[in-house]
C-alpha positions as CSV (number, residue, x, y, z in Angstrom):
1,M,0.0,0.0,0.0
2,T,1.4,3.4,-0.9
3,E,1.6,6.0,1.8
4,H,0.1,9.4,0.9
5,A,2.3,12.5,1.0
6,P,0.2,14.3,3.6
7,T,0.6,11.4,6.0
8,R,4.4,11.4,5.6
9,A,4.5,15.1,6.3
10,V,2.5,14.7,9.5
11,R,4.8,12.0,10.7
12,R,7.9,14.1,10.1
13,L,6.3,17.0,11.9
14,T,5.5,14.8,14.9
15,I,9.1,13.6,15.1
16,L,10.4,17.1,15.0
17,L,8.0,18.2,17.7
18,L,8.9,15.3,20.0
19,A,12.7,16.0,19.6
20,A,12.2,19.6,20.4
21,L,10.2,18.7,23.5
22,A,12.9,16.3,24.7
23,T,15.5,19.0,24.2
24,T,13.4,21.4,26.2
25,L,13.0,19.0,29.0
26,L,16.7,18.2,29.0
27,L,17.7,21.8,29.2
28,A,15.1,22.4,31.9
29,A,16.4,19.5,34.0
30,P,18.2,20.5,37.2
31,S,22.0,20.4,37.1
32,E,23.1,18.1,39.9
33,A,26.7,19.0,40.5
34,A,29.0,16.4,41.9
35,T,30.9,17.2,45.1
36,S,34.6,18.2,44.8
37,L,36.8,15.4,43.9
38,T,38.7,14.1,47.0
39,A,42.2,12.6,46.8
40,S,43.5,10.1,49.4
41,R,46.9,11.9,49.1
42,T,48.0,14.9,47.1
43,A,51.7,14.2,47.1
44,V,52.9,10.9,45.9
45,V,55.9,9.0,44.7
46,G,55.8,8.1,41.0
47,G,53.8,5.0,40.6
48,E,52.1,5.2,44.0
49,S,48.4,4.7,44.1
50,V,45.9,7.5,44.8
51,R,42.2,7.0,45.4
52,L,40.0,9.7,43.9
53,S,36.4,9.7,45.1
54,G,33.3,11.8,44.9
55,T,29.4,11.8,45.0
56,L,26.8,12.5,42.3
57,G,24.1,13.1,44.9
58,R,20.8,11.6,43.8
59,Q,22.2,10.0,40.6
60,P,22.8,6.2,41.1
61,R,24.0,3.9,38.4
62,R,25.3,6.7,36.3
63,R,28.4,6.5,34.1
64,V,31.2,8.6,35.4
65,L,34.4,9.4,33.5
66,L,37.8,10.2,35.1
67,Q,39.6,12.8,33.1
68,R,43.1,14.1,33.2
69,R,44.2,17.5,32.0
70,A,46.5,17.2,29.0
71,G,47.6,20.6,27.8
72,A,44.5,22.7,27.1
73,R,42.1,19.8,27.0
74,W,40.7,17.1,29.2
75,V,41.4,13.4,28.3
76,S,39.3,10.6,29.6
77,V,41.4,8.0,31.5
78,T,38.9,5.5,32.7
79,A,35.2,5.1,33.6
80,T,33.0,3.7,36.2
81,T,29.4,3.6,37.3
82,S,28.1,5.4,40.4
83,T,26.8,3.3,43.3
84,R,23.2,3.2,44.5
85,R,24.1,6.1,46.7
86,G,25.7,8.0,43.9
87,T,29.3,7.6,45.0
88,F,32.2,6.7,42.8
89,A,35.9,6.1,43.1
90,F,39.0,5.7,40.9
91,T,42.5,4.5,41.6
92,V,45.3,6.2,39.7
93,R,49.1,6.0,39.7
94,P,50.5,9.4,38.7
95,S,53.9,9.3,37.1
96,G,56.5,11.8,35.9
97,R,59.5,13.6,37.4
98,P,59.4,15.0,40.9
99,G,57.4,18.2,40.7
100,T,55.0,17.0,38.0
101,R,51.5,18.1,38.8
102,T,48.5,16.3,37.3
103,L,45.0,17.6,37.4
104,Y,42.1,15.2,37.6
105,R,38.3,15.7,37.4
106,A,35.3,13.5,37.2
107,R,32.6,14.1,34.6
108,A,29.1,12.5,34.2
109,P,28.2,12.8,30.5
110,R,24.8,14.1,29.4
111,T,22.0,11.5,29.2
112,A,18.5,11.6,27.8
113,T,17.3,12.8,31.2
114,R,20.3,14.3,32.8
115,A,22.6,17.2,31.9
116,A,26.3,16.7,32.0
117,T,28.0,17.4,35.4
118,T,31.7,17.9,36.2
119,T,33.5,18.0,39.5
120,T,36.1,20.6,40.4
121,A,39.6,19.6,39.5
122,R,42.0,18.0,42.0
123,G,45.8,18.2,41.6
124,V,48.2,15.5,42.6
125,V,52.0,16.2,42.6
126,V,54.8,13.7,42.2
127,V,57.5,14.1,44.8
128,A,60.9,12.6,45.2
129,Q,61.4,9.6,47.5
130,T,64.2,10.1,50.0
131,A,65.8,7.9,52.6
132,A,68.5,8.8,55.2
133,L,70.2,6.6,57.7
134,A,71.8,7.8,60.9
135,V,74.3,5.5,62.7
136,P,77.3,6.0,65.0
137,A,80.7,6.2,63.3
138,Q,82.0,3.5,65.6
139,V,80.4,0.7,67.5
140,V,81.6,-2.2,69.7
141,T,81.4,-5.7,68.4
142,G,78.3,-7.5,69.8
143,A,76.9,-4.3,71.4
144,S,73.5,-3.0,70.2
145,F,73.4,0.5,68.8
146,T,70.8,2.8,67.5
147,A,70.1,3.1,63.7
148,T,67.5,5.7,62.7
149,A,66.0,5.7,59.3
150,T,64.1,8.8,58.0
151,L,62.0,8.4,54.9
152,R,60.1,11.0,52.9
153,P,57.2,11.1,52.1
154,A,56.2,9.6,55.4
155,R,54.1,6.4,55.0
156,P,53.2,5.1,58.4
157,G,53.3,1.3,58.6
158,R,55.6,0.9,55.5
159,V,58.2,-1.8,56.2
160,T,61.8,-0.5,56.5
161,V,64.7,-2.9,56.3
162,L,68.3,-2.3,57.5
163,Q,70.9,-4.1,55.4
164,K,74.6,-4.8,55.7
165,L,77.0,-5.2,52.8
166,T,78.6,-8.7,53.0
167,A,80.9,-10.0,50.3
168,G,79.2,-7.7,47.7
169,T,75.6,-8.7,48.7
170,W,73.2,-6.7,50.8
171,T,71.8,-8.8,53.6
172,E,69.1,-7.9,56.1
173,I,70.1,-7.4,59.8
174,G,66.9,-5.8,61.1
175,R,63.5,-4.4,60.1
176,G,60.7,-2.3,61.4
177,V,57.8,-0.1,60.3
178,Q,57.7,3.7,59.7
179,S,56.1,5.9,62.3
180,A,53.7,8.7,61.5
181,T,56.7,11.0,61.0
182,G,58.4,8.6,58.6
183,T,61.1,7.4,61.0
184,T,62.1,3.8,61.9
185,V,64.4,3.2,64.9
186,L,66.2,-0.1,65.1
187,H,68.8,-1.5,67.6
188,P,71.0,-4.0,65.7
189,A,74.4,-5.4,66.7
190,L,77.4,-6.2,64.5
191,A,79.9,-8.9,65.1
192,A,82.5,-8.7,62.4
193,L,85.3,-6.2,63.1
194,G,86.3,-3.5,60.7
195,A,84.5,-1.1,58.4
196,T,81.2,-2.1,56.9
197,S,78.5,-0.5,54.9
198,L,74.9,-0.2,56.0
199,R,71.8,1.1,54.2
200,V,68.1,1.3,54.8
201,V,65.5,0.1,52.2
202,A,61.9,1.1,52.2
203,L,60.1,-1.9,50.7
204,A,57.7,-1.5,47.8
205,S,54.3,-0.4,49.0
206,Q,51.0,0.5,47.3
207,G,52.7,0.9,44.0
208,A,55.7,2.9,45.3
209,P,58.9,1.1,44.3
210,A,61.4,0.0,46.9
211,F,63.9,2.7,47.6
212,A,67.3,2.5,49.3
213,S,69.3,5.2,51.1
214,A,72.9,6.0,50.4
215,A,75.3,3.6,52.2
216,R,76.8,4.6,55.5
217,T,80.1,3.3,56.7
218,I,80.4,2.1,60.3
219,T,83.5,0.8,62.0
220,V,83.1,-2.2,64.4
221,L,85.7,-2.1,67.1
222,P,86.7,-4.7,69.7
223,P,86.1,-3.7,73.3
224,A,89.1,-1.8,74.5
225,T,91.2,-4.2,76.6
226,T,94.3,-3.3,78.5
227,R,96.5,-5.4,80.8
228,V,96.4,-4.3,84.4
229,S,99.0,-6.6,86.0
230,I,102.0,-4.7,84.6
231,S,104.7,-2.4,86.0
232,N,104.8,1.4,85.5
233,A,107.0,0.8,82.5
234,G,104.6,-1.8,81.1
235,A,106.7,-4.9,82.0
236,Q,104.8,-8.1,82.3
237,A,104.4,-10.0,85.6
238,D,106.6,-13.0,86.0
239,A,104.0,-14.9,88.1
240,A,100.3,-15.3,88.2
241,S,97.9,-12.5,89.3
242,S,94.4,-13.0,90.6
243,E,91.6,-11.9,93.0
244,P,90.7,-8.6,91.2
245,G,88.7,-5.8,92.8
246,V,87.7,-2.6,91.1
247,S,86.6,0.9,92.0
248,A,83.1,2.1,90.9
249,D,84.5,4.1,88.0
250,G,86.9,1.4,86.9
251,R,90.0,3.6,87.4
252,Y,91.6,1.6,90.2
253,V,92.1,-2.2,90.2
254,V,93.4,-4.1,93.2
255,F,94.7,-7.7,92.9
256,S,97.1,-10.2,94.4
257,S,100.2,-11.6,92.7
258,D,103.2,-13.7,93.3
259,T,105.2,-11.6,90.9
260,S,108.4,-9.7,91.7
261,T,108.4,-7.5,88.6
262,L,105.6,-5.0,89.1
263,V,107.3,-2.7,91.5
264,A,110.9,-2.0,92.3
265,D,112.6,-3.8,95.2
266,D,110.0,-6.5,95.4
267,T,112.3,-9.1,97.0
268,N,110.1,-10.7,99.7
269,G,109.2,-13.7,97.6
270,V,105.6,-13.9,98.8
271,T,102.2,-13.0,97.4
272,D,101.5,-9.2,97.7
273,V,98.5,-7.0,97.1
274,F,98.9,-4.4,94.3
275,L,96.8,-1.5,93.0
276,R,96.8,-0.3,89.4
277,D,95.8,3.3,88.5
278,R,94.6,2.9,85.0
279,T,94.4,6.7,84.4
280,A,97.9,7.5,85.7
281,G,99.3,4.2,84.4
282,T,101.0,3.4,87.7
283,T,101.2,0.3,89.8
284,E,101.8,0.4,93.6
285,R,102.2,-2.3,96.2
286,I,99.6,-2.0,99.0
287,S,100.7,-4.8,101.3
288,L,103.6,-3.0,103.0
289,T,104.1,-2.4,106.7
290,S,103.0,0.8,108.3
291,D,106.5,2.2,107.9
292,G,106.8,1.2,104.2
293,G,108.7,-2.1,104.6
294,Q,108.0,-5.3,102.7
295,A,105.7,-7.9,104.2
296,A,107.4,-11.0,105.5
297,E,104.4,-13.2,104.8
298,L,101.8,-13.4,102.1
299,S,98.9,-11.0,101.6
300,D,95.8,-11.5,99.4
301,D,92.0,-11.2,99.4
302,P,92.0,-7.6,98.3
303,A,88.9,-5.4,98.0
304,I,88.5,-1.7,97.3
305,S,86.1,1.1,98.2
306,A,83.9,2.7,95.5
307,D,86.2,5.8,95.2
308,G,89.4,3.8,95.3
309,R,90.6,5.5,98.5
310,Y,90.5,2.4,100.8
311,V,91.9,-1.0,100.2
312,V,91.2,-3.9,102.5
313,F,93.0,-7.2,102.4
314,R,94.2,-10.1,104.6
315,S,97.8,-10.9,105.6
316,L,99.8,-13.3,107.6
317,A,102.4,-10.6,108.1
318,N,102.7,-8.4,111.1
319,L,102.2,-5.1,109.2
320,T,101.3,-2.9,112.1
321,P,103.1,-2.5,115.4
322,G,101.9,-4.8,118.2
323,I,101.7,-8.4,119.0
324,A,102.2,-10.9,116.1
325,D,99.6,-13.6,116.1
326,S,100.6,-15.7,113.1
327,V,97.1,-15.9,111.7
328,F,95.5,-14.1,108.8
329,D,94.3,-10.6,109.9
330,I,92.3,-8.0,108.0
331,F,94.0,-4.7,107.2
332,L,92.7,-1.4,105.7
333,K,95.0,1.0,103.8
334,D,94.0,4.6,103.5
335,R,95.6,5.7,100.2
336,V,95.1,9.4,101.0
337,T,96.7,9.5,104.4
338,G,98.9,6.4,104.0
339,A,97.6,5.0,107.3
340,L,97.4,1.2,107.7
341,E,94.9,-0.2,110.2
342,K,94.2,-3.7,111.5
343,V,90.4,-4.2,111.5
344,S,89.9,-7.8,112.5
345,V,89.9,-6.8,116.2
346,S,87.4,-6.8,119.0
347,A,85.6,-3.7,120.2
348,P,88.4,-3.0,122.7
349,G,90.9,-3.3,119.9
350,L,92.2,-6.8,120.8
351,L,93.4,-9.1,118.1
352,G,91.3,-12.0,116.8
353,H,93.3,-15.1,117.4
354,D,92.2,-17.2,114.4
355,Q,91.9,-16.9,110.6
356,S,90.1,-13.9,109.1
357,Y,89.5,-13.6,105.4
358,L,87.4,-12.2,102.5
359,P,87.1,-8.6,103.6
360,T,84.8,-6.1,101.9
361,V,84.5,-2.4,102.5
362,S,81.8,0.2,102.3
363,A,82.1,3.2,99.9
364,D,83.3,5.6,102.6
365,G,85.6,3.1,104.3
366,R,83.7,3.2,107.6
367,Y,82.4,-0.3,107.6
368,V,84.5,-3.5,106.8
369,A,82.7,-6.8,106.7
370,F,84.8,-10.0,106.8
371,A,84.6,-13.7,107.6
372,S,86.5,-15.1,110.6
373,F,87.0,-18.2,112.7
374,A,88.2,-16.0,115.6
375,K,86.2,-16.6,118.8
376,D,87.4,-13.5,120.6
377,L,86.1,-10.7,118.3
378,V,82.8,-10.6,120.2
379,P,81.8,-12.0,123.6
380,G,80.0,-15.4,123.6
381,D,81.4,-16.8,120.3
382,T,81.5,-20.5,121.1
383,N,80.3,-22.1,117.9
384,H,83.8,-22.8,116.5
385,K,82.5,-21.9,113.0
386,S,83.4,-19.2,110.5
387,D,81.2,-16.2,111.2
388,I,80.5,-12.9,109.5
389,F,81.6,-9.7,111.3
390,V,81.3,-6.0,110.6
391,R,83.8,-3.5,111.9
392,D,82.6,0.1,112.4
393,R,85.8,2.0,112.2
394,T,84.2,5.3,113.3
395,A,82.5,3.8,116.4
396,G,85.3,1.4,117.1
397,T,82.9,-1.5,117.4
398,T,82.9,-5.1,115.9
399,E,79.5,-6.9,115.5
400,R,78.9,-10.5,114.6
401,I,76.0,-10.5,112.1
402,S,75.7,-14.2,111.2
403,V,73.4,-14.8,114.1
404,D,69.7,-15.5,114.4
405,N,67.2,-12.7,114.9
406,D,67.5,-13.1,118.7
407,G,71.3,-13.0,118.6
408,G,71.8,-16.7,118.9
409,E,74.9,-18.3,117.3
410,A,74.8,-19.9,113.9
411,D,75.0,-23.7,114.0
412,N,77.2,-23.9,110.9
413,T,79.6,-22.0,108.7
414,S,79.0,-18.5,107.3
415,T,81.3,-17.0,104.6
416,Q,81.5,-14.9,101.4
417,P,80.4,-11.5,102.8
418,E,79.6,-8.6,100.4
419,I,78.8,-5.2,101.8
420,S,76.6,-2.6,100.1
421,A,78.2,0.8,99.3
422,D,76.3,2.5,102.1
423,G,77.2,-0.2,104.6
424,Q,73.6,-0.8,105.5
425,Y,73.4,-4.3,104.1
426,V,75.7,-7.4,104.0
427,A,75.0,-10.4,101.8
428,Y,76.6,-13.6,102.7
429,M,76.4,-17.4,102.3
430,S,75.8,-19.8,105.2
431,S,75.0,-23.4,105.7
432,A,73.5,-22.6,109.1
433,T,69.9,-23.8,109.7
434,N,69.0,-21.5,112.5
435,L,69.5,-18.0,111.1
436,V,65.9,-17.7,110.1
437,A,62.8,-19.7,111.0
438,G,61.9,-22.6,108.8
439,D,65.3,-23.1,107.3
440,D,65.0,-26.9,106.8
441,N,66.5,-27.5,103.4
442,G,69.9,-28.4,104.8
443,L,71.8,-26.5,102.1
444,N,74.0,-23.5,101.7
445,D,71.7,-20.4,101.4
446,V,72.3,-16.8,100.7
447,F,71.2,-14.2,103.3
448,R,71.1,-10.4,103.5
449,W,71.7,-8.7,106.8
450,S,70.2,-5.3,107.5
451,R,71.8,-2.7,109.7
452,A,68.4,-1.1,110.4
453,N,67.1,-4.1,112.4
454,H,70.3,-6.0,112.9
455,S,68.8,-9.2,111.5
456,S,69.2,-11.4,108.5
457,R,66.7,-12.4,105.8
458,R,67.1,-15.4,103.6
459,V,67.5,-14.5,100.0
460,S,67.5,-17.9,98.4
461,E,63.8,-18.8,99.2
462,T,60.6,-18.6,97.1
463,S,58.1,-15.8,97.6
464,A,56.2,-18.3,99.8
465,G,59.1,-18.6,102.1
466,V,60.2,-22.1,100.9
467,G,63.9,-22.6,100.8
468,G,65.7,-23.3,97.6
469,D,65.8,-26.9,96.6
470,G,69.5,-26.6,95.7
471,W,72.5,-24.9,97.2
472,S,73.2,-21.1,96.7
473,A,76.4,-19.2,97.0
474,S,78.7,-16.3,95.9
475,P,76.5,-13.3,96.5
476,S,77.2,-9.9,94.9
477,I,75.2,-6.9,96.2
478,S,74.1,-3.6,94.5
479,A,75.2,-0.2,96.0
480,D,71.9,0.3,97.9
481,G,71.5,-3.3,98.9
482,R,68.3,-3.8,96.9
483,Y,69.6,-6.4,94.5
484,V,71.6,-9.5,95.3
485,A,73.1,-11.6,92.5
486,F,74.2,-15.2,93.3
487,F,74.4,-18.6,91.7
488,S,72.3,-21.4,92.7
489,E,71.3,-25.0,91.9
490,A,67.8,-24.4,93.2
491,G,65.2,-24.9,90.5
492,N,62.2,-23.5,92.5
493,L,63.3,-19.9,92.7
494,T,62.4,-18.9,89.1
495,A,59.7,-20.2,86.8
496,G,60.8,-22.6,84.1
497,D,64.2,-23.4,85.7
498,T,64.4,-27.1,84.7
499,D,68.0,-27.5,83.6
500,G,69.2,-29.0,86.9
501,W,72.4,-26.9,86.8
502,A,73.6,-23.9,88.7
503,D,72.2,-20.6,87.4
504,V,72.9,-17.0,88.2
505,K,69.9,-15.2,89.6
506,V,69.1,-11.7,90.8
507,W,66.9,-11.2,93.9
508,D,65.0,-7.9,94.3
509,G,64.8,-7.0,98.0
510,N,61.8,-4.7,97.4
511,D,59.4,-7.5,96.4
512,G,61.4,-10.7,96.9
513,S,61.2,-11.6,93.2
514,F,63.9,-13.3,91.1
515,E,65.2,-12.9,87.6
516,Q,67.3,-15.7,86.0
517,I,70.4,-14.1,84.4
518,S,72.3,-17.0,82.9
519,L,70.1,-17.5,79.8
520,T,71.1,-17.3,76.2
521,S,70.7,-14.2,74.1
522,T,67.3,-15.6,73.1
523,G,66.2,-16.4,76.6
524,A,66.8,-20.1,76.6
525,E,68.2,-22.2,79.5
526,V,71.6,-23.6,79.2
527,F,72.5,-27.0,80.7
528,A,75.9,-26.0,82.1
529,D,77.6,-24.6,85.2
530,V,78.0,-20.9,85.7
531,G,80.0,-18.9,88.2
532,S,81.4,-15.6,89.4
533,P,78.3,-13.4,89.5
534,S,79.0,-9.7,89.8
535,I,76.4,-6.9,89.8
536,S,76.7,-3.2,89.0
537,A,76.0,-0.5,91.5
538,D,72.5,0.1,90.1
539,G,71.7,-3.5,89.5
540,R,71.3,-3.1,85.8
541,Y,74.3,-5.2,84.7
542,V,75.2,-8.6,85.9
543,A,78.4,-10.5,84.8
544,F,79.0,-14.2,85.1
545,S,81.2,-16.9,83.6
546,S,80.5,-20.1,81.9
547,N,82.3,-22.6,79.6
548,H,79.2,-23.5,77.6
549,A,79.0,-22.6,73.9
550,A,75.2,-21.8,73.8
551,F,75.2,-18.4,75.5
552,T,76.3,-16.6,72.3
553,S,76.7,-17.7,68.7
554,G,80.1,-18.7,67.5
555,D,81.4,-19.6,70.9
556,T,83.8,-22.5,70.0
557,N,86.8,-22.0,72.3
558,G,85.6,-24.5,74.9
559,A,86.9,-22.1,77.6
560,W,85.3,-20.3,80.5
561,D,84.1,-17.0,79.1
562,V,82.7,-13.9,80.8
563,F,79.3,-12.6,79.9
564,V,77.4,-9.4,80.8
565,R,73.6,-9.2,80.8
566,D,71.9,-5.9,80.5
567,R,68.7,-6.4,82.6
568,Q,67.1,-3.2,81.2
569,L,67.5,-4.1,77.5
570,G,67.5,-7.9,78.0
571,T,70.7,-8.3,76.0
572,L,73.7,-10.6,76.6
573,R,77.2,-10.1,75.3
574,R,80.5,-12.0,75.7
575,V,83.2,-9.6,77.0
576,S,86.2,-11.9,77.3
577,D,87.0,-11.9,73.6
578,G,90.5,-11.8,72.3
579,L,92.2,-9.5,69.8
580,G,90.2,-8.8,66.7
581,G,87.1,-10.2,68.3
582,A,88.5,-13.7,68.3
583,A,87.6,-16.1,71.1
584,S,90.1,-16.1,73.9
585,D,92.4,-19.0,74.2
586,G,92.2,-19.3,78.0
587,D,89.7,-19.4,80.8
588,A,88.4,-16.1,82.3
589,Y,86.4,-14.9,85.2
590,G,85.9,-11.3,86.3
591,V,84.4,-8.5,88.4
592,L,82.2,-5.7,87.2
593,A,82.9,-2.1,88.1
594,G,80.1,-0.3,89.9
595,D,79.2,1.9,86.9
596,G,78.9,-1.1,84.7
597,N,81.3,0.3,82.2
598,T,84.5,-1.7,83.0
599,M,85.0,-5.4,83.3
600,V,88.1,-6.6,85.1
601,L,89.1,-10.1,83.9
602,R,91.5,-12.7,85.3
603,S,92.7,-14.9,82.5
604,A,95.6,-17.0,81.4
605,A,94.7,-16.3,77.7
606,T,97.5,-15.1,75.6
607,N,95.4,-13.3,73.0
608,L,93.5,-10.6,74.9
609,V,96.2,-8.1,74.3
610,A,99.3,-8.0,72.1
611,G,102.6,-9.1,73.5
612,D,101.3,-11.4,76.3
613,T,104.1,-13.8,76.4
614,N,104.6,-14.4,80.2
615,G,102.6,-17.7,80.2
616,V,100.7,-16.9,83.4
617,A,97.3,-15.6,84.4
618,D,97.1,-11.8,84.2
619,L,94.5,-9.1,85.0
620,F,92.8,-7.2,82.2
621,A,90.4,-4.3,82.1
622,R,87.8,-4.2,79.3
623,D,86.0,-0.9,78.5
624,L,82.4,-2.0,77.9
625,T,81.4,1.4,76.5
626,R,83.3,0.6,73.3
């Protein structure tokens, strides 16, 4: 059927009218502007992701274009569809050189019922990625140090890795995450001696590539070790030296020796007590008579006050005027005045007529504690056992402290006294069973005597008052008497002590708690004997010795080594290493200076210092700050 011309004209007119109406409605439609485009970050590293998001208001399921400014025009990058709530989001990775700024906008194209709408533009700038590493120029082998990495731009939580250059390859030695300010603080330790290179690497994250700092050179040094048992001219001793004691600052070291080469005119042929001034580089003989003559008999067991002024020791010689008794007496030498005083005497000043030994002196020299078999130092001493006494040099009194809390005599031996710096406490070991109530373990225990109440408290017992199920001995006390370090075979003093061997422990007198010290650097028990505990003045550092290889990695010398635990940081380090960080070739034990910065070692090793050829045990001082 053929359509008539008037009909076709009407149809064309209708179409034109409908198109015009649609255009009118479209132009009349409200313009629903999108919110400003929001960027998750406006400064990025090239390739790092940025989230761009916005809202179309009441326009769900609408096509949205992301556009990038390219010169004078906008170029569509990608597209998405708005959610039911009208929201939309894009992820972009701006690129270019640092300083490049890219403008983005979102545009919803015109539809049959909606006008086109465009967000305001949002700029994102590419910035340079930087990394800096701060480390000390020199560190001591095995000692932790602080390495601070600073990265820009800051990305909290981004993983940062510290690397060391080894044989041409960068290997990880620690890692952490960035803080809100872009810093990462690590506490690594290095073992190999010499110069090495370190760098920090920020791992790839959210599209940002991994980035490394410039390398920093750090020099690893062995702890500074010097030989103490030498003459003023540096000559070696021709016989063994032992029994070290050290002042709080590590300057003065006392010791005993059979040598005849440390001072001029040493011709008595017996053991003497010497003092080495490490600052002045001088060695003096302490065990002389009050008029400066040589001792006719041996002297040993030296100890020194915190400031190095007073030295106490025992001697068989008659060093002061008066009656000779042919037993070991305790003497105190005042190095400032030169005065020599016998302190193993009774309150009236009468001699004790039996062996006295192991003296220890308070910081000011007023109090001297010692062990003695003498029965005439105090009235009523009839137990025929070694007891612990304290001489008050100011008051001129001597007190027996190894008694029960009612003053009754100990029923067995007491020994190994250690006095606190203020003289208010004395730690000691005793096998007596009647010093405190309920002591029924039949073993050597460690006690702490208090000047305030003139009574003893058992240290080696649980918080419930149960005695240790193994012997305890060799106490070392902090300056204020709060902490006592000792070694013990007891397994019931600290949780998890199941090795069945003697361990070094620290007792806190404030709450009666214990801390096990002789653990590996990872906190594991070691099935081996330990010994020679020594605690710093503040109780932070504790030294001990052991011949077991498990305490530190690479311990293969099979000898007794000395270790120091930092109770604050929880770290453990071996401090008896030889030259170049090599393991020592001989056994060692030692005593720690009060400030924790110097370790005095007694060792027959030949490789702790250069030129050690005398073939006998010497005394060495190791600076733990290096």
